[in-house]
C-alpha positions in Angstrom: 0.1 -0.1 0.1 2.9 2.4 0.8 4.2 2.2 -3.0 0.7 3.0 -4.2 0.5 5.9 -1.8 3.9 7.2 -3.0 3.0 6.9 -6.7 -0.4 8.7 -5.9 1.5 11.6 -4.1 3.6 12.0 -7.1 0.5 12.6 -9.1 -0.5 9.1 -10.6 -4.0 8.4 -10.6 -5.0 5.0 -9.1 -8.1 2.8 -9.5 -8.3 0.1 -7.1 -11.0 -2.4 -6.9 -11.3 -4.2 -3.5 -13.9 -5.7 -1.0 -11.7 -4.6 1.9 -13.1 -1.6 3.8 -9.4 -1.3 5.3 -7.9 -1.0 1.8 -10.7 1.3 0.7 -10.0 3.6 3.6 -6.8 4.8 1.9 -9.0 6.2 -0.8 -9.6 9.7 -1.7 -12.9 8.7 -3.3 -15.1 5.6 -2.8 -17.8 4.4 -5.3 -19.9 1.3 -4.2 -21.5 -0.7 -6.8 -24.3 -3.3 -6.7 -25.0 -5.2 -10.0 -22.8 -2.8 -12.1 -24.7 0.2 -10.9 -23.5 2.9 -8.6 -25.3 2.7 -5.2 -23.2 5.3 -3.1 -20.2 7.6 -3.7 -18.1 9.2 -1.1 -15.4 11.9 -1.5 -13.2 12.0 1.7 -11.8 15.4 2.6 -9.4 13.7 5.1 -7.7 10.5 4.2 -4.8 8.1 5.3 -1.3 9.4 4.2 
């Protein structure tokens, strides 16, 4: 996860697909899907660094 954070801090956009709430907690934006449709979208102001 640290490498992904370093790449993101350097300006690289990351897209991560996960079922892990812990890993999703590192994201700036979380989009939840159900049957291929967006059901929720959250944009964090504060996130793990």
